[in-house]
KETI-990716 format. One line per 2 residues: number of its first residue (from 1); their letters; for each residue x, y, z of N, C-alpha, C, CB. Coordinates in steps of 0.2 Angstrom, whole numbers, plus 5000, padded with zeros to 4 digits. Glycine has a CB too. Layout:
NUM = A = X Y Z X Y Z X Y Z X Y Z | ...
***
This chain:
1 = MR = 5454 5473 5394 5453 5471 5401 5456 5476 5405 5456 5464 5402 | 5453 5479 5410 5455 5484 5415 5459 5481 5421 5450 5489 5417
3 = LV = 5465 5482 5421 5470 5479 5426 5472 5484 5431 5476 5475 5423 | 5472 5483 5438 5475 5486 5443 5480 5482 5446 5470 5489 5448
5 = LV = 5487 5484 5446 5492 5480 5449 5494 5483 5456 5498 5481 5445 | 5494 5478 5461 5496 5480 5468 5503 5477 5469 5491 5477 5473
7 = IE = 5508 5481 5470 5515 5479 5470 5519 5483 5475 5518 5481 5463 | 5523 5479 5478 5527 5482 5484 5533 5485 5481 5529 5476 5488
9 = ET = 5535 5491 5484 5541 5495 5482 5547 5492 5485 5540 5502 5484 | 5551 5489 5481 5558 5487 5483 5563 5487 5477 5557 5479 5485
11 = CF = 5569 5488 5478 5574 5488 5473 5576 5481 5470 5580 5492 5475 | 5574 5476 5474 5575 5469 5472 5569 5466 5469 5577 5465 5479
13 = YH = 5571 5463 5463 5566 5459 5459 5560 5462 5456 5564 5453 5463 | 5556 5466 5460 5550 5469 5457 5551 5474 5451 5547 5473 5463
15 = PG = 5556 5478 5451 5556 5483 5446 5557 5479 5439 5562 5487 5447 | 5561 5474 5439 5562 5471 5432 5555 5467 5430 5567 5466 5433
17 = FV = 5552 5464 5435 5546 5460 5434 5541 5465 5431 5543 5457 5440 | 5540 5471 5435 5535 5476 5432 5536 5478 5425 5534 5482 5438
19 = AK = 5542 5480 5424 5544 5483 5418 5543 5478 5412 5552 5484 5417 | 5544 5471 5413 5543 5466 5408 5536 5465 5407 5546 5459 5410
21 = FL = 5532 5465 5412 5525 5465 5412 5522 5471 5408 5521 5464 5419 | 5524 5477 5410 5521 5483 5406 5523 5483 5399 5523 5489 5410
23 = QN = 5528 5480 5397 5530 5480 5390 5525 5476 5386 5537 5477 5389 | 5522 5472 5389 5517 5468 5386 5509 5470 5387 5517 5461 5387
25 = CK = 5508 5473 5393 5501 5474 5395 5500 5482 5397 5499 5470 5401 | 5504 5486 5395 5504 5493 5397 5497 5496 5396 5509 5497 5394
27 = DE = 5494 5495 5390 5488 5498 5388 5482 5496 5393 5486 5497 5381 | 5483 5490 5396 5477 5487 5400 5478 5489 5407 5477 5480 5400
29 = VV = 5483 5492 5410 5485 5494 5417 5482 5501 5418 5492 5493 5419 | 5477 5501 5421 5473 5508 5422 5477 5512 5428 5466 5507 5423
31 = AV = 5480 5508 5433 5483 5511 5439 5487 5506 5442 5478 5515 5443 | 5491 5508 5447 5495 5504 5451 5494 5506 5458 5503 5504 5449
33 = AL = 5493 5502 5463 5493 5503 5470 5500 5501 5472 5488 5499 5474 | 5504 5506 5474 5511 5505 5476 5512 5504 5483 5516 5511 5473
35 = VT = 5514 5498 5486 5514 5497 5493 5521 5499 5496 5513 5489 5494 | 5521 5504 5500 5527 5507 5502 5528 5505 5509 5527 5515 5501
37 = KV = 5524 5502 5513 5525 5500 5520 5521 5494 5521 5523 5506 5525 | 5524 5489 5524 5520 5483 5526 5520 5482 5533 5523 5477 5522
39 = PD = 5516 5478 5536 5516 5476 5543 5522 5473 5545 5510 5472 5545 | 5524 5474 5552 5531 5472 5554 5531 5464 5553 5532 5473 5561
41 = KS = 5526 5460 5554 5526 5453 5554 5528 5450 5547 5520 5450 5556 | 5527 5454 5542 5529 5452 5535 5534 5456 5532 5523 5452 5531
43 = NL = 5538 5461 5536 5543 5465 5534 5549 5462 5533 5543 5472 5538 | 5551 5460 5527 5558 5457 5526 5564 5460 5528 5559 5455 5519
45 = EL = 5564 5467 5527 5570 5471 5529 5570 5471 5537 5569 5478 5526 | 5565 5472 5540 5565 5473 5547 5567 5466 5550 5558 5474 5550
47 = YM = 5565 5460 5547 5567 5454 5549 5574 5453 5549 5563 5448 5546 | 5577 5455 5543 5584 5454 5542 5588 5458 5547 5586 5456 5535
49 = KK = 5586 5464 5548 5589 5469 5553 5589 5465 5560 5586 5476 5553 | 5584 5463 5562 5583 5459 5569 5587 5453 5569 5576 5458 5571
51 = HW = 5588 5450 5563 5592 5443 5563 5598 5443 5559 5587 5438 5560 | 5601 5449 5560 5608 5450 5556 5613 5445 5557 5610 5457 5557
53 = FL = 5613 5442 5564 5618 5437 5566 5617 5430 5562 5617 5436 5573 | 5611 5429 5559 5610 5423 5555 5613 5423 5548 5603 5422 5554
55 = LK = 5615 5429 5546 5618 5430 5540 5626 5430 5540 5616 5437 5536 | 5629 5428 5535 5637 5429 5535 5639 5436 5533 5640 5424 5529
57 = LS = 5645 5438 5535 5647 5444 5534 5647 5446 5527 5654 5445 5537 | 5649 5442 5523 5649 5443 5516 5642 5444 5513 5652 5437 5512
59 = EI = 5637 5441 5516 5630 5442 5514 5627 5448 5516 5626 5436 5516 | 5629 5450 5522 5627 5457 5524 5630 5463 5520 5629 5458 5532
61 = LK = 5636 5462 5519 5640 5467 5514 5637 5467 5507 5647 5466 5514 | 5635 5461 5505 5633 5461 5498 5626 5464 5497 5633 5454 5495
63 = LG = 5622 5462 5502 5615 5465 5502 5615 5472 5503 5611 5461 5507 | 5619 5475 5508 5619 5482 5509 5622 5486 5503 5624 5483 5515
65 = SQ = 5627 5483 5500 5630 5487 5494 5625 5487 5489 5636 5484 5492 | 5621 5482 5487 5616 5481 5482 5611 5486 5483 5613 5474 5481
67 = KV = 5608 5487 5489 5603 5492 5491 5605 5499 5490 5600 5490 5498 | 5611 5500 5493 5614 5507 5492 5615 5509 5485 5620 5508 5496
69 = CA = 5618 5505 5481 5619 5506 5474 5613 5507 5470 5623 5500 5471 | 5608 5503 5472 5601 5504 5468 5598 5511 5470 5597 5498 5470
71 = QL = 5598 5513 5476 5596 5519 5478 5599 5525 5475 5596 5520 5486 | 5606 5525 5475 5610 5530 5472 5608 5530 5464 5617 5529 5473
73 = LD = 5608 5525 5461 5607 5525 5454 5600 5527 5452 5608 5518 5451 | 5595 5526 5457 5588 5528 5456 5588 5535 5457 5583 5524 5461
75 = LS = 5591 5538 5462 5591 5545 5463 5595 5549 5458 5594 5547 5470 | 5600 5546 5455 5603 5550 5450 5600 5550 5443 5610 5546 5449
77 = GL = 5594 5547 5443 5590 5547 5437 5592 5542 5431 5590 5554 5434 | 5596 5537 5433 5599 5532 5428 5594 5527 5427 5606 5530 5431
79 = SG = 5588 5526 5430 5584 5521 5428 5581 5522 5421 5578 5521 5433 | 5579 5517 5418 5577 5518 5411 5580 5513 5406 5576 5525 5409
81 = NG = 5578 5513 5400 5581 5509 5395 5582 5502 5397 5588 5512 5393 | 5577 5499 5400 5577 5492 5402 5581 5491 5409 5581 5488 5397
83 = RY = 5584 5496 5412 5587 5495 5419 5583 5499 5424 5594 5496 5419 | 5580 5496 5429 5577 5500 5434 5579 5498 5441 5569 5499 5433
85 = YS = 5578 5503 5446 5581 5502 5452 5575 5503 5458 5587 5506 5454 | 5569 5505 5455 5564 5505 5460 5557 5504 5455 5563 5512 5463
87 = VR = 5552 5502 5459 5546 5501 5455 5543 5508 5453 5540 5498 5459 | 5544 5513 5457 5542 5520 5455 5545 5522 5449 5543 5525 5461
89 = SV = 5551 5521 5448 5554 5523 5442 5552 5520 5436 5562 5522 5442 | 5550 5513 5436 5547 5510 5431 5540 5513 5429 5545 5502 5433
91 = LK = 5536 5514 5434 5529 5517 5433 5530 5524 5430 5525 5518 5439 | 5535 5528 5432 5536 5535 5429 5538 5534 5422 5541 5539 5433
93 = DF = 5542 5529 5420 5545 5528 5413 5539 5526 5409 5551 5523 5413 | 5535 5522 5411 5529 5519 5407 5523 5524 5407 5528 5512 5409
95 = NI = 5524 5529 5411 5518 5534 5412 5512 5531 5415 5517 5537 5405 | 5513 5527 5420 5507 5523 5423 5505 5527 5430 5509 5516 5425
97 = NY = 5499 5529 5430 5496 5532 5436 5497 5527 5442 5489 5534 5436 | 5499 5530 5448 5499 5526 5454 5497 5530 5460 5506 5523 5455
99 = FE = 5495 5526 5465 5494 5529 5472 5497 5524 5477 5486 5530 5474 | 5499 5527 5483 5503 5524 5488 5499 5521 5493 5508 5528 5491
101 = VE = 5501 5515 5495 5497 5511 5500 5502 5509 5506 5494 5504 5497 | 5500 5510 5512 5504 5509 5518 5500 5504 5523 5505 5515 5522
103 = SN = 5503 5498 5524 5501 5493 5529 5494 5490 5528 5501 5497 5536 | 5489 5493 5528 5482 5490 5527 5479 5492 5521 5478 5492 5534
105 = IN = 5479 5488 5516 5476 5490 5510 5468 5490 5510 5478 5485 5504 | 5465 5488 5516 5458 5487 5516 5455 5494 5519 5456 5481 5521
107 = RS = 5459 5499 5520 5456 5505 5523 5451 5508 5518 5462 5510 5525 | 5447 5512 5520 5441 5515 5516 5444 5519 5510 5436 5518 5520
109 = EY = 5449 5523 5512 5452 5527 5506 5455 5524 5501 5457 5532 5509 | 5458 5518 5502 5461 5514 5497 5455 5510 5493 5466 5509 5500
111 = LE = 5450 5507 5497 5445 5504 5493 5441 5509 5489 5440 5501 5499 | 5440 5515 5491 5437 5520 5486 5440 5521 5480 5436 5526 5490
113 = QF = 5447 5521 5480 5451 5522 5474 5450 5516 5469 5458 5523 5476 | 5450 5510 5472 5449 5504 5468 5442 5504 5465 5450 5497 5473
115 = ER = 5437 5506 5469 5431 5506 5466 5430 5511 5460 5425 5508 5471 | 5433 5517 5461 5433 5522 5455 5437 5519 5449 5437 5528 5457
117 = LQ = 5442 5515 5450 5445 5512 5444 5441 5507 5440 5452 5509 5446 | 5436 5504 5443 5432 5499 5440 5436 5493 5437 5428 5502 5435
119 = PD = 5441 5490 5440 5445 5485 5437 5441 5478 5435 5451 5483 5442 | 5443 5475 5430 5441 5468 5429 5445 5463 5433 5442 5467 5421
121 = VI = 5451 5465 5434 5456 5460 5438 5461 5465 5442 5460 5456 5433 | 5461 5463 5448 5467 5466 5452 5472 5461 5453 5464 5468 5459
123 = VS = 5478 5463 5451 5484 5458 5451 5488 5460 5457 5488 5459 5444 | 5490 5455 5461 5494 5456 5467 5501 5453 5467 5490 5454 5473
125 = SN = 5506 5457 5469 5512 5454 5471 5515 5458 5477 5517 5454 5464 | 5513 5456 5482 5515 5459 5489 5512 5455 5495 5511 5467 5489
127 = SL = 5514 5457 5501 5512 5453 5507 5506 5456 5510 5518 5453 5511 | 5503 5461 5508 5497 5463 5511 5491 5458 5510 5495 5470 5509
129 = IF = 5487 5458 5515 5481 5453 5515 5475 5457 5513 5480 5450 5522 | 5472 5454 5508 5465 5457 5505 5459 5455 5509 5465 5455 5497
131 = GK = 5455 5460 5511 5449 5458 5514 5444 5456 5509 5447 5464 5519 | 5438 5454 5512 5432 5452 5508 5430 5457 5503 5426 5450 5512
133 = KL = 5429 5464 5506 5427 5469 5501 5431 5470 5495 5427 5476 5505 | 5438 5470 5496 5443 5471 5491 5442 5465 5486 5450 5472 5493
135 = LS = 5442 5459 5489 5442 5453 5484 5436 5453 5480 5442 5447 5489 | 5430 5457 5482 5424 5457 5478 5423 5463 5473 5418 5457 5483
137 = LP = 5428 5467 5473 5428 5473 5469 5429 5472 5462 5433 5478 5472 | 5434 5468 5459 5435 5468 5452 5429 5464 5449 5441 5464 5451
139 = KL = 5428 5465 5443 5423 5462 5439 5424 5454 5438 5422 5465 5432 | 5430 5452 5437 5432 5445 5437 5434 5442 5443 5437 5444 5431
141 = CC = 5440 5445 5445 5443 5442 5451 5450 5445 5453 5445 5434 5450 | 5452 5444 5459 5459 5446 5461 5464 5440 5460 5459 5448 5468
143 = IN = 5470 5441 5457 5474 5436 5456 5481 5438 5459 5475 5434 5449 | 5485 5433 5461 5491 5434 5465 5497 5430 5462 5490 5431 5472
145 = RH = 5503 5433 5462 5509 5430 5460 5513 5428 5466 5513 5435 5456 | 5515 5421 5466 5518 5419 5472 5524 5414 5470 5513 5414 5476
147 = SA = 5530 5415 5473 5536 5412 5471 5536 5405 5475 5542 5416 5473 | 5532 5400 5472 5532 5393 5474 5527 5389 5470 5529 5393 5482
149 = LL = 5528 5383 5470 5523 5378 5467 5517 5377 5471 5527 5372 5464 | 5513 5381 5472 5507 5380 5476 5503 5374 5474 5502 5386 5476
151 = PS = 5500 5370 5479 5499 5372 5485 5504 5371 5490 5493 5368 5488 | 5510 5369 5488 5516 5368 5493 5519 5375 5494 5521 5364 5490
153 = YG = 5521 5377 5500 5525 5383 5501 5521 5389 5500 5531 5383 5497 | 5515 5389 5503 5512 5395 5504 5515 5400 5509 5504 5394 5506
155 = GL = 5513 5406 5510 5516 5410 5515 5522 5414 5513 5517 5406 5521 | 5527 5415 5518 5533 5419 5517 5539 5415 5516 5533 5424 5524
157 = WP = 5543 5418 5512 5550 5415 5511 5549 5408 5508 5554 5415 5517 | 5545 5407 5503 5544 5400 5501 5550 5397 5497 5539 5400 5496
159 = VF = 5554 5401 5494 5560 5399 5491 5565 5396 5496 5563 5404 5486 | 5566 5400 5501 5571 5398 5506 5569 5392 5509 5571 5404 5512
161 = QA = 5562 5391 5511 5560 5385 5514 5560 5379 5509 5552 5386 5516 | 5559 5380 5503 5560 5374 5498 5567 5372 5498 5558 5376 5491
163 = FR = 5572 5377 5498 5579 5375 5498 5581 5371 5505 5584 5381 5497 | 5578 5374 5510 5580 5371 5517 5577 5364 5517 5577 5375 5523
165 = NG = 5572 5362 5514 5569 5356 5514 5572 5351 5509 5561 5356 5513 | 5577 5353 5505 5580 5349 5501 5576 5348 5494 5581 5342 5504
167 = ET = 5571 5352 5492 5568 5351 5486 5572 5352 5480 5562 5357 5486 | 5570 5349 5475 5574 5350 5469 5572 5355 5464 5574 5343 5465
169 = QT = 5566 5358 5466 5563 5363 5462 5559 5368 5466 5559 5360 5456 | 5558 5374 5463 5553 5379 5466 5550 5382 5460 5557 5384 5470
171 = GV = 5547 5388 5460 5544 5391 5454 5540 5397 5456 5541 5386 5450 | 5535 5398 5451 5530 5403 5452 5524 5401 5450 5533 5410 5448
173 = TI = 5519 5403 5454 5512 5401 5453 5507 5408 5453 5509 5397 5458 | 5503 5408 5448 5498 5413 5447 5491 5410 5449 5498 5417 5440
175 = HT = 5488 5413 5454 5481 5410 5456 5476 5415 5458 5483 5405 5462 | 5470 5413 5458 5465 5417 5460 5465 5418 5467 5458 5414 5458
177 = MD = 5462 5423 5470 5463 5425 5477 5456 5424 5481 5466 5432 5479 | 5456 5421 5487 5450 5421 5491 5453 5423 5498 5447 5414 5491
179 = EE = 5448 5422 5503 5450 5424 5510 5455 5420 5513 5444 5424 5514 | 5457 5414 5510 5462 5410 5513 5469 5412 5509 5461 5402 5512
181 = ID = 5474 5413 5513 5480 5415 5510 5483 5410 5505 5485 5417 5515 | 5485 5412 5499 5489 5408 5494 5485 5401 5492 5496 5406 5497
183 = KG = 5478 5402 5492 5474 5397 5490 5471 5399 5483 5468 5395 5495 | 5465 5396 5481 5462 5398 5475 5464 5394 5469 5463 5406 5474
185 = RI = 5461 5395 5464 5463 5391 5458 5469 5393 5454 5457 5391 5453 | 5473 5388 5453 5479 5390 5449 5478 5391 5442 5484 5384 5450
187 = LS = 5480 5397 5439 5479 5399 5432 5486 5398 5428 5477 5406 5432 | 5491 5398 5431 5498 5398 5427 5503 5396 5432 5499 5404 5424
189 = RR = 5508 5392 5429 5514 5390 5434 5520 5389 5429 5512 5383 5437 | 5526 5391 5433 5532 5390 5430 5537 5387 5435 5535 5397 5427
191 = VV = 5541 5382 5432 5545 5378 5437 5552 5381 5436 5545 5370 5435 | 5556 5381 5442 5563 5383 5442 5567 5378 5446 5564 5390 5446
193 = PI = 5571 5374 5443 5575 5369 5446 5580 5372 5451 5579 5365 5441 | 5581 5369 5457 5586 5371 5462 5592 5367 5461 5583 5370 5469
195 = NT = 5598 5370 5459 5604 5366 5457 5609 5368 5463 5607 5369 5451 | 5614 5363 5463 5619 5364 5468 5623 5371 5467 5624 5358 5467
197 = GD = 5624 5375 5472 5627 5381 5472 5622 5387 5471 5632 5381 5466 | 5616 5386 5470 5611 5391 5469 5611 5395 5475 5604 5388 5466
199 = TI = 5610 5401 5475 5609 5405 5481 5601 5407 5481 5613 5412 5481 | 5599 5409 5487 5592 5411 5487 5590 5417 5482 5590 5413 5494
201 = AK = 5595 5422 5482 5594 5428 5478 5594 5426 5471 5600 5432 5479 | 5598 5421 5468 5598 5419 5461 5591 5415 5460 5603 5414 5460
203 = LY = 5589 5411 5464 5582 5407 5463 5576 5412 5463 5581 5402 5469 | 5576 5417 5467 5571 5422 5467 5571 5426 5460 5571 5427 5473
205 = LQ = 5577 5428 5458 5578 5431 5452 5575 5427 5446 5586 5433 5451 | 5576 5421 5446 5574 5417 5441 5566 5416 5441 5577 5410 5441
207 = CF = 5563 5416 5447 5556 5416 5448 5553 5422 5445 5554 5415 5456 | 5556 5428 5447 5553 5434 5445 5554 5435 5437 5556 5440 5449
209 = DL = 5559 5433 5435 5560 5433 5428 5555 5429 5424 5567 5430 5426 | 5552 5424 5427 5547 5420 5423 5540 5422 5425 5548 5413 5425
211 = SA = 5540 5427 5430 5533 5429 5433 5529 5433 5428 5534 5433 5439 | 5532 5437 5424 5528 5441 5419 5525 5437 5414 5533 5446 5415
213 = DA = 5529 5432 5411 5526 5427 5406 5520 5423 5409 5531 5423 5403 | 5521 5421 5415 5516 5417 5419 5510 5421 5420 5519 5414 5425
215 = LI = 5511 5427 5422 5505 5432 5423 5501 5433 5416 5507 5439 5426 | 5505 5435 5411 5502 5436 5405 5498 5430 5402 5507 5438 5399
217 = EA = 5500 5424 5403 5497 5418 5402 5490 5417 5406 5501 5412 5403 | 5491 5419 5412 5485 5418 5417 5480 5423 5415 5487 5420 5424
219 = LE = 5481 5429 5413 5477 5434 5410 5473 5432 5404 5480 5441 5409 | 5477 5428 5400 5474 5426 5394 5469 5420 5395 5479 5422 5389
221 = HL = 5470 5416 5400 5465 5411 5402 5459 5415 5405 5468 5407 5408 | 5460 5420 5409 5454 5424 5411 5450 5427 5406 5456 5429 5417
223 = RH = 5454 5430 5401 5451 5434 5396 5446 5429 5391 5456 5437 5391 | 5448 5423 5390 5444 5418 5386 5440 5413 5390 5449 5415 5382
225 = NS = 5440 5414 5397 5437 5409 5401 5439 5402 5400 5429 5410 5401 | 5445 5401 5399 5448 5394 5398 5452 5392 5403 5451 5394 5391
227 = LP = 5450 5391 5409 5454 5389 5415 5457 5382 5415 5449 5390 5421 | 5463 5382 5415 5467 5376 5415 5466 5372 5421 5474 5377 5413
229 = EF = 5468 5365 5421 5468 5361 5427 5476 5359 5428 5464 5354 5426 | 5478 5359 5434 5484 5358 5436 5485 5353 5442 5488 5364 5439
231 = DN = 5489 5348 5441 5490 5343 5446 5495 5346 5451 5493 5336 5443 | 5493 5344 5458 5498 5346 5463 5505 5343 5463 5495 5345 5470
233 = IG = 5510 5347 5463 5517 5344 5463 5519 5342 5469 5521 5350 5460 | 5516 5345 5475 5518 5343 5481 5513 5344 5486 5524 5346 5484
235 = AE = 5514 5342 5493 5508 5342 5498 5507 5350 5500 5510 5338 5504 | 5501 5351 5502 5500 5358 5504 5504 5360 5510 5492 5359 5505
237 = SY = 5507 5366 5510 5511 5368 5516 5511 5376 5517 5518 5365 5516 | 5512 5378 5522 5512 5385 5524 5518 5387 5529 5505 5388 5526
239 = YS = 5521 5393 5527 5526 5395 5532 5526 5402 5533 5533 5394 5528 | 5528 5404 5539 5529 5411 5541 5537 5413 5541 5527 5412 5549
241 = MP = 5539 5418 5544 5546 5420 5544 5550 5414 5546 5548 5426 5547 | 5556 5413 5544 5561 5407 5546 5563 5408 5553 5567 5407 5542
243 = LE = 5563 5402 5557 5565 5402 5563 5573 5400 5563 5562 5396 5567 | 5576 5401 5569 5583 5400 5569 5585 5393 5567 5586 5402 5576
245 = EH = 5581 5388 5569 5582 5381 5568 5582 5380 5560 5577 5376 5571 | 5577 5384 5557 5577 5384 5549 5583 5386 5546 5571 5388 5547
247 = WR = 5586 5391 5549 5593 5394 5546 5598 5388 5547 5595 5400 5550 | 5598 5385 5553 5603 5380 5554 5603 5374 5549 5603 5377 5561
249 = EF = 5597 5372 5548 5596 5367 5542 5597 5370 5536 5588 5365 5542 | 5596 5376 5534 5598 5379 5528 5605 5379 5527 5595 5386 5528
251 = RQ = 5609 5381 5532 5616 5381 5532 5619 5374 5531 5619 5385 5538 | 5616 5369 5534 5618 5362 5534 5618 5360 5527 5614 5358 5539
253 = RG = 5613 5362 5523 5613 5360 5516 5617 5364 5511 5605 5361 5514 | 5622 5368 5514 5626 5373 5510 5623 5379 5508 5629 5369 5505
255 = GR = 5617 5381 5511 5613 5387 5508 5617 5393 5509 5607 5387 5512 | 5616 5397 5504 5619 5404 5504 5613 5409 5502 5625 5405 5499
257 = FV = 5613 5414 5505 5607 5419 5504 5609 5423 5497 5606 5424 5510 | 5615 5426 5497 5617 5429 5491 5623 5427 5489 5617 5437 5492
***
């Protein structure tokens, strides 16, 4: 099966997920589209900078230090041997060809590269929206990795919203993609319990740790055309970036970001 992975460049979560996935599926990945810039409305870092006052000082310091340390370790060439600090370093270590994508993945120059690669499946883990042309390019389908138990908590920051709403669990879903965001048929699912004292960072880490196995399982279903049936765990819902009132409710539940 010819796979093309579309993945966002970040030092948080994605490097470990990509490394674990490539350890099992390297020979099938023909290329990676590395997303290096996303639109402002879905840019997590920009949102955090504009809403810094919603974070505790300890959270700001911890997030800042983690990013700086990751960047320094990556620049120093210490990535490898199971520890990675950027997606780019993972791809170089596994000798995977990649091209960079900025803001709009539906531009003609990107679509041409996807066409040349002739993928059976395009695998997405990023916040860019696929247009009709891109969705129709792979032989089988496009599939998406999402940190929630779909159809509940589609959209942005799903783990934060699940915690804010007092849910007892979150998780990861792999699903086929269509023109409606975070819809399509569920191919694989993993559940992550939400326990007292869990931070949003810890929950996302658990989701991404399970994501590679869930993705491998989903690809097996596609490979053998044995699509499973899943019952809905919760009601369908969709969220954009958190509002200030969401943060108040999050803090009232004892929520911590990191």
